[in-house]
C-alpha positions, 0 to 999 in steps of 0.5 A, spaced: 297 147 819 304 146 815 309 151 814 310 155 808 317 155 805 317 161 801 322 161 794 323 167 789 320 162 784 313 161 789 313 156 795 312 150 798 309 146 804 310 140 806 304 135 808 308 129 810 315 127 813 317 121 815 323 116 815 320 113 808 318 119 805 316 126 804 311 129 800 310 137 798 305 142 795 309 146 790 306 153 787 310 156 781 309 163 780 307 165 774 313 165 769 317 162 774 322 156 774 326 152 779 333 150 779 335 145 773 338 140 779 339 133 781 339 129 787 343 123 789 339 121 795 332 121 793 327 120 787 320 124 786 314 123 782 310 130 781 303 130 779 300 136 777 293 139 781 293 145 778 294 149 771 300 146 766 306 144 768 312 145 763 318 139 766 325 139 763 328 132 765 335 130 762 335 136 757 328 133 754 322 139 755 315 135 756 309 137 759 303 135 765 296 138 765 292 137 771 291 129 774 298 127 770 304 125 773 312 125 772 317 120 775 324 123 777 329 118 778 335 119 782 340 122 779 336 125 773 337 132 772 330 136 772 326 143 772 319 144 774 317 151 770 311 155 769 311 158 762 304 160 763 300 166 766 297 163 772 300 159 778 301 152 777 301 147 783 303 140 783 305 134 789 311 132 790 313 125 793 320 123 795 323 117 796 329 115 798 334 115 804 335 122 805 329 128 804 334 133 806 334 140 802 341 140 802 340 134 797 340 139 791 345 139 786 343 146 782 346 146 775 343 152 773 339 157 776 335 163 775 337 166 782 344 165 783 344 160 788 349 155 785 355 152 789 361 150 786 361 142 784 368 139 785 366 132 784 361 127 785 357 128 791 358 124 797 354 118 797 353 118 790 357 111 789 353 107 794 346 104 791 345 099 795 339 102 799 335 104 792 334 097 790 
């Protein structure tokens, strides 16, 4: 059984962790949202498996319901947001060269978890692994 990682907005569990991808089930509590963030080393695809998910992708608000997916390109600013009064669940498939939790650059966060950014993150200039 996968370990559950609790967060202020809900929780997630890792379903698969390999050198080529990482797959998580993410649960967002009612009225909560994840950081507005981006990743240097990975892209993601989200598929909703319960409820209705609001996504902010590069400043545009979009919506996905059960069975619908959205692609989050590497470097795209994004946020998962549960604007409903019921929990939302989605599957996140990460692809790229690193799936470390440290590859989260937060731009906005409701839970005061932003670190000061002094320049482009290390590795941003290197794209040969993504083509």
